[in-house]
PDB file as gemmi writes it, atoms N, CA and C in Angstrom:
CRYST1    1.000    1.000    1.000  90.00  90.00  90.00 P 1                      
ATOM      1  N   MET A   1       0.784  -1.234   0.027  1.00  0.00           N  
ATOM      2  CA  MET A   1      -0.016   0.112   0.093  1.00  0.00           C  
ATOM      3  C   MET A   1       0.781   1.195  -0.079  1.00  0.00           C  
ATOM      4  N   GLU A   2       0.296   2.297  -0.760  1.00  0.00           N  
ATOM      5  CA  GLU A   2       1.048   3.561  -0.628  1.00  0.00           C  
ATOM      6  C   GLU A   2       1.355   3.913   0.820  1.00  0.00           C  
ATOM      7  N   GLN A   3       2.415   4.847   1.122  1.00  0.00           N  
ATOM      8  CA  GLN A   3       2.537   5.257   2.570  1.00  0.00           C  
ATOM      9  C   GLN A   3       1.429   6.022   2.752  1.00  0.00           C  
ATOM     10  N   ILE A   4       0.906   5.763   3.949  1.00  0.00           N  
ATOM     11  CA  ILE A   4      -0.362   6.589   4.701  1.00  0.00           C  
ATOM     12  C   ILE A   4      -0.185   7.962   4.292  1.00  0.00           C  
ATOM     13  N   GLU A   5       0.881   8.409   4.124  1.00  0.00           N  
ATOM     14  CA  GLU A   5       1.217  10.035   4.296  1.00  0.00           C  
ATOM     15  C   GLU A   5       0.775  10.277   2.959  1.00  0.00           C  
ATOM     16  N   GLN A   6       1.235   9.707   1.954  1.00  0.00           N  
ATOM     17  CA  GLN A   6       0.803   9.970   0.650  1.00  0.00           C  
ATOM     18  C   GLN A   6      -0.897  10.010   0.163  1.00  0.00           C  
ATOM     19  N   VAL A   7      -1.345   9.127   0.794  1.00  0.00           N  
ATOM     20  CA  VAL A   7      -2.875   8.824   0.869  1.00  0.00           C  
ATOM     21  C   VAL A   7      -3.365  10.100   1.407  1.00  0.00           C  
ATOM     22  N   ARG A   8      -2.958  10.486   2.827  1.00  0.00           N  
ATOM     23  CA  ARG A   8      -3.331  11.667   3.312  1.00  0.00           C  
ATOM     24  C   ARG A   8      -3.382  13.020   2.496  1.00  0.00           C  
ATOM     25  N   ALA A   9      -2.266  13.188   1.913  1.00  0.00           N  
ATOM     26  CA  ALA A   9      -1.979  14.211   1.079  1.00  0.00           C  
ATOM     27  C   ALA A   9      -2.803  14.344  -0.007  1.00  0.00           C  
ATOM     28  N   ALA A  10      -3.284  13.058  -0.569  1.00  0.00           N  
ATOM     29  CA  ALA A  10      -3.916  12.875  -1.887  1.00  0.00           C  
ATOM     30  C   ALA A  10      -5.416  13.486  -1.496  1.00  0.00           C  
ATOM     31  N   VAL A  11      -5.789  12.942  -0.182  1.00  0.00           N  
ATOM     32  CA  VAL A  11      -7.263  13.200  -0.116  1.00  0.00           C  
ATOM     33  C   VAL A  11      -7.276  14.639   0.415  1.00  0.00           C  
ATOM     34  N   VAL A  12      -6.206  15.234   1.231  1.00  0.00           N  
ATOM     35  CA  VAL A  12      -6.367  16.820   1.241  1.00  0.00           C  
ATOM     36  C   VAL A  12      -6.483  17.552  -0.035  1.00  0.00           C  
ATOM     37  N   ASP A  13      -5.608  17.304  -0.807  1.00  0.00           N  
ATOM     38  CA  ASP A  13      -5.573  17.855  -2.142  1.00  0.00           C  
ATOM     39  C   ASP A  13      -7.047  17.739  -2.938  1.00  0.00           C  
ATOM     40  N   ALA A  14      -7.671  16.593  -2.945  1.00  0.00           N  
ATOM     41  CA  ALA A  14      -8.867  16.295  -3.564  1.00  0.00           C  
ATOM     42  C   ALA A  14     -10.011  17.223  -2.677  1.00  0.00           C  
ATOM     43  N   LEU A  15     -10.047  17.329  -1.477  1.00  0.00           N  
ATOM     44  CA  LEU A  15     -10.847  18.068  -0.766  1.00  0.00           C  
ATOM     45  C   LEU A  15     -10.607  19.581  -0.882  1.00  0.00           C  
ATOM     46  N   LYS A  16      -9.428  20.075  -0.864  1.00  0.00           N  
ATOM     47  CA  LYS A  16      -9.269  21.361  -1.162  1.00  0.00           C  
ATOM     48  C   LYS A  16      -9.479  21.949  -2.651  1.00  0.00           C  
ATOM     49  N   ALA A  17      -9.396  20.871  -3.666  1.00  0.00           N  
ATOM     50  CA  ALA A  17      -9.806  21.134  -4.986  1.00  0.00           C  
ATOM     51  C   ALA A  17     -11.514  21.401  -5.146  1.00  0.00           C  
ATOM     52  N   ARG A  18     -12.075  20.566  -4.194  1.00  0.00           N  
ATOM     53  CA  ARG A  18     -13.364  20.684  -4.204  1.00  0.00           C  
ATOM     54  C   ARG A  18     -14.057  21.677  -3.471  1.00  0.00           C  
ATOM     55  N   ASP A  19     -13.294  22.406  -2.638  1.00  0.00           N  
ATOM     56  CA  ASP A  19     -13.633  23.119  -1.389  1.00  0.00           C  
ATOM     57  C   ASP A  19     -14.515  22.605  -0.330  1.00  0.00           C  
ATOM     58  N   ILE A  20     -14.044  21.365  -0.076  1.00  0.00           N  
ATOM     59  CA  ILE A  20     -14.569  20.822   1.052  1.00  0.00           C  
ATOM     60  C   ILE A  20     -13.866  20.909   2.342  1.00  0.00           C  
ATOM     61  N   GLY A  21     -14.276  21.366   3.252  1.00  0.00           N  
ATOM     62  CA  GLY A  21     -13.795  21.391   4.658  1.00  0.00           C  
ATOM     63  C   GLY A  21     -13.004  22.696   4.831  1.00  0.00           C  
ATOM     64  N   ARG A  22     -12.224  22.924   5.752  1.00  0.00           N  
ATOM     65  CA  ARG A  22     -11.386  23.940   6.041  1.00  0.00           C  
ATOM     66  C   ARG A  22     -10.044  23.797   6.442  1.00  0.00           C  
ATOM     67  N   PRO A  23      -9.285  24.645   6.636  1.00  0.00           N  
ATOM     68  CA  PRO A  23      -7.641  24.319   7.108  1.00  0.00           C  
ATOM     69  C   PRO A  23      -7.600  23.528   8.438  1.00  0.00           C  
ATOM     70  N   VAL A  24      -8.253  23.569   9.550  1.00  0.00           N  
ATOM     71  CA  VAL A  24      -8.110  22.915  10.506  1.00  0.00           C  
ATOM     72  C   VAL A  24      -8.470  21.353  10.237  1.00  0.00           C  
ATOM     73  N   PHE A  25      -9.306  20.860   9.522  1.00  0.00           N  
ATOM     74  CA  PHE A  25      -9.840  19.721   9.050  1.00  0.00           C  
ATOM     75  C   PHE A  25      -8.692  19.025   8.253  1.00  0.00           C  
ATOM     76  N   TRP A  26      -8.321  19.809   7.375  1.00  0.00           N  
ATOM     77  CA  TRP A  26      -7.341  19.365   6.515  1.00  0.00           C  
ATOM     78  C   TRP A  26      -5.830  19.108   7.075  1.00  0.00           C  
ATOM     79  N   ASP A  27      -5.585  19.827   8.022  1.00  0.00           N  
ATOM     80  CA  ASP A  27      -4.456  19.632   8.971  1.00  0.00           C  
ATOM     81  C   ASP A  27      -4.776  18.437   9.778  1.00  0.00           C  
ATOM     82  N   ASP A  28      -6.042  18.109  10.355  1.00  0.00           N  
ATOM     83  CA  ASP A  28      -6.044  16.942  11.189  1.00  0.00           C  
ATOM     84  C   ASP A  28      -6.087  15.731  10.024  1.00  0.00           C  
ATOM     85  N   ILE A  29      -6.405  15.964   8.752  1.00  0.00           N  
ATOM     86  CA  ILE A  29      -6.508  14.528   7.937  1.00  0.00           C  
ATOM     87  C   ILE A  29      -4.523  14.442   7.927  1.00  0.00           C  
ATOM     88  N   LEU A  30      -3.981  15.268   7.695  1.00  0.00           N  
ATOM     89  CA  LEU A  30      -2.371  15.324   7.328  1.00  0.00           C  
ATOM     90  C   LEU A  30      -1.636  14.623   8.602  1.00  0.00           C  
ATOM     91  N   GLU A  31      -2.347  15.146   9.722  1.00  0.00           N  
ATOM     92  CA  GLU A  31      -1.654  14.482  10.968  1.00  0.00           C  
ATOM     93  C   GLU A  31      -2.114  13.315  11.597  1.00  0.00           C  
ATOM     94  N   GLY A  32      -3.158  12.758  10.923  1.00  0.00           N  
ATOM     95  CA  GLY A  32      -3.677  11.265  11.160  1.00  0.00           C  
ATOM     96  C   GLY A  32      -4.773  11.272  12.311  1.00  0.00           C  
ATOM     97  N   ARG A  33      -5.087  12.586  12.527  1.00  0.00           N  
ATOM     98  CA  ARG A  33      -6.148  12.458  13.501  1.00  0.00           C  
ATOM     99  C   ARG A  33      -7.732  12.133  12.854  1.00  0.00           C  
ATOM    100  N   ARG A  34      -7.908  12.068  11.605  1.00  0.00           N  
ATOM    101  CA  ARG A  34      -9.107  11.873  10.736  1.00  0.00           C  
ATOM    102  C   ARG A  34      -8.941  10.545  10.023  1.00  0.00           C  
ATOM    103  N   ASP A  35      -8.253   9.756  10.411  1.00  0.00           N  
ATOM    104  CA  ASP A  35      -8.086   8.420   9.550  1.00  0.00           C  
ATOM    105  C   ASP A  35      -9.335   7.639   9.530  1.00  0.00           C  
ATOM    106  N   ASP A  36     -10.101   7.707  10.402  1.00  0.00           N  
ATOM    107  CA  ASP A  36     -11.293   7.072  10.441  1.00  0.00           C  
ATOM    108  C   ASP A  36     -12.759   7.771   9.786  1.00  0.00           C  
ATOM    109  N   THR A  37     -12.255   8.974   9.058  1.00  0.00           N  
ATOM    110  CA  THR A  37     -13.422   9.377   8.323  1.00  0.00           C  
ATOM    111  C   THR A  37     -13.926   8.844   6.910  1.00  0.00           C  
ATOM    112  N   PRO A  38     -14.954   8.877   6.393  1.00  0.00           N  
ATOM    113  CA  PRO A  38     -15.228   8.205   5.298  1.00  0.00           C  
ATOM    114  C   PRO A  38     -14.112   8.349   4.098  1.00  0.00           C  
ATOM    115  N   PHE A  39     -13.873   9.629   4.210  1.00  0.00           N  
ATOM    116  CA  PHE A  39     -12.753  10.356   3.110  1.00  0.00           C  
ATOM    117  C   PHE A  39     -11.622   9.265   3.134  1.00  0.00           C  
ATOM    118  N   MET A  40     -10.992   9.142   4.324  1.00  0.00           N  
ATOM    119  CA  MET A  40      -9.885   8.512   4.449  1.00  0.00           C  
ATOM    120  C   MET A  40     -10.137   7.006   4.464  1.00  0.00           C  
ATOM    121  N   VAL A  41     -11.146   6.427   5.058  1.00  0.00           N  
ATOM    122  CA  VAL A  41     -11.378   4.945   4.720  1.00  0.00           C  
ATOM    123  C   VAL A  41     -11.439   4.408   3.098  1.00  0.00           C  
ATOM    124  N   GLY A  42     -12.213   5.383   2.718  1.00  0.00           N  
ATOM    125  CA  GLY A  42     -12.266   5.113   1.218  1.00  0.00           C  
ATOM    126  C   GLY A  42     -11.048   5.309   0.325  1.00  0.00           C  
ATOM    127  N   ALA A  43     -10.282   6.046   0.738  1.00  0.00           N  
ATOM    128  CA  ALA A  43      -9.062   6.260  -0.031  1.00  0.00           C  
ATOM    129  C   ALA A  43      -8.062   5.160   0.315  1.00  0.00           C  
ATOM    130  N   LEU A  44      -7.977   4.717   1.630  1.00  0.00           N  
ATOM    131  CA  LEU A  44      -6.948   3.731   1.907  1.00  0.00           C  
ATOM    132  C   LEU A  44      -7.450   2.428   1.242  1.00  0.00           C  
ATOM    133  N   ILE A  45      -8.734   2.151   1.133  1.00  0.00           N  
ATOM    134  CA  ILE A  45      -9.316   0.934   0.649  1.00  0.00           C  
ATOM    135  C   ILE A  45      -8.965   1.048  -1.038  1.00  0.00           C  
ATOM    136  N   TRP A  46      -9.204   2.231  -1.517  1.00  0.00           N  
ATOM    137  CA  TRP A  46      -8.986   2.128  -3.064  1.00  0.00           C  
ATOM    138  C   TRP A  46      -7.251   2.034  -3.250  1.00  0.00           C  
ATOM    139  N   ALA A  47      -6.493   2.469  -2.359  1.00  0.00           N  
ATOM    140  CA  ALA A  47      -4.971   2.402  -2.595  1.00  0.00           C  
ATOM    141  C   ALA A  47      -4.602   1.062  -2.340  1.00  0.00           C  
ATOM    142  N   GLU A  48      -5.252   0.262  -1.596  1.00  0.00           N  
ATOM    143  CA  GLU A  48      -4.908  -1.230  -1.468  1.00  0.00           C  
ATOM    144  C   GLU A  48      -5.369  -1.917  -2.510  1.00  0.00           C  
ATOM    145  N   HIS A  49      -6.621  -1.605  -3.184  1.00  0.00           N  
ATOM    146  CA  HIS A  49      -7.197  -2.201  -4.538  1.00  0.00           C  
ATOM    147  C   HIS A  49      -6.110  -1.959  -5.603  1.00  0.00           C  
ATOM    148  N   VAL A  50      -5.629  -0.666  -5.608  1.00  0.00           N  
ATOM    149  CA  VAL A  50      -4.887  -0.534  -6.958  1.00  0.00           C  
ATOM    150  C   VAL A  50      -3.677  -0.907  -6.890  1.00  0.00           C  
ATOM    151  N   ARG A  51      -3.092  -1.178  -5.454  1.00  0.00           N  
ATOM    152  CA  ARG A  51      -1.667  -1.947  -5.155  1.00  0.00           C  
ATOM    153  C   ARG A  51      -1.885  -3.396  -5.674  1.00  0.00           C  
ATOM    154  N   ALA A  52      -3.160  -4.143  -5.098  1.00  0.00           N  
ATOM    155  CA  ALA A  52      -3.184  -5.445  -5.609  1.00  0.00           C  
ATOM    156  C   ALA A  52      -3.517  -5.873  -6.912  1.00  0.00           C  
ATOM    157  N   ALA A  53      -4.340  -4.835  -7.708  1.00  0.00           N  
ATOM    158  CA  ALA A  53      -4.377  -4.895  -9.290  1.00  0.00           C  
ATOM    159  C   ALA A  53      -2.988  -4.799  -9.952  1.00  0.00           C  
ATOM    160  N   ALA A  54      -2.072  -4.201  -9.525  1.00  0.00           N  
ATOM    161  CA  ALA A  54      -0.875  -4.026 -10.069  1.00  0.00           C  
ATOM    162  C   ALA A  54       0.282  -5.137  -9.887  1.00  0.00           C  
ATOM    163  N   LYS A  55      -0.275  -6.316  -9.164  1.00  0.00           N  
ATOM    164  CA  LYS A  55       0.434  -7.271  -9.082  1.00  0.00           C  
ATOM    165  C   LYS A  55       0.215  -8.255 -10.149  1.00  0.00           C  
TER     166      LYS A  55                                                      
END                                                                             
């Protein structure tokens, strides 16, 4: 799986591009305090799926 830091950064970039959330929320994601949110859970599942498909 991609490093979780990369997944967190990708999620924050996508949220910012869509104007979802605020800086404190984005910082929480980047620092790992929101790994249980639907955004992160979905992103982690997808990252694992992409990794498995590449094998």
